[in-house]
N, C-alpha and C positions, 0 to 999 in steps of 0.2 A: 320115729323122729319126734323130737319135741318141738314146741313152738319156737324155741330159741334157734334151732337149726333152720327152720322154715324162714324165720325173719332174716337170718344171715344169707340164706340163698336168695331171698327177694332183694336184699340190699346189694348182693353181687350182681344180679341180673340188672338192676337199675343202673349200677356203675358201668357195666359193660355197654348197655344201650346208650347211656349218656355219653361215654367216651367215643362211641362209633356213630353218634347221631349225625354229625356233619357229612360223613361218608354216605350214610343211608339216604339222607335228604338230597344230596348231590346226584344220586343215581335214580331216585324215585320221584323227586318233586317236580313242579311245574317248569321250573328252570331247566331241568334236565330234559324235559320233553322239547322245549324250545331249542335247547343246544343240539339235540338229535336231529330235529327237523331242519335246523340251519345247515348242520353238517351234511345232511342228505341232499339239500338243494345245492350246496356248494360242490359236492361230489359230481353233480351233473353239469356243471359249467365247463366250457372249453373255450380256448383262445381261437379267435377268428383272425387270421392273417389277411391283411388287405394288400392289394396290388402295390400300394405305396410302400409297405414294409418290405415287399419282395424287391422292389426297385432300389430301395436304400441298401438292402443287403447285397445286391449285385454290384452297385456302385462301390461299396466298401470292399468287396472281394476284389473288384478290378483295381482299386487303389493300392491294395495290399500286394498285388502281383507286379505292380510297375517297378521297373529297375530304378534304382537311386544312384546318384553320384555323391560320393562323400568327399568333402574337400578336406585336405590335409593341411594342417597349419605348418608353415615353415618358420622356424625360430632362426633369427640371425644373430 
C-alpha cells in the first residue's frame, strides 16, 4: 500500500464517521442516558383509579342503558 491509498482510506473513514456522528451521539451521549432513564421511570408508572372515577363510569353506564323515547315529527 502506498501513502495515497492510506490517505484515501483515512478520508473514507472520516467521512463515514462524520455522516454517522448524529446517530452515534444520540445512542451514546449524555442525552441518551437521560432519555433511557426517563423511559425507564415512565415504564414503571401506572394509573390509579379512584372511587370517583368508578362512580362516574357507573353513572355513564346506567345512563346509556336507560330507554329513550324518540319523538316523531308530524308534517302537515
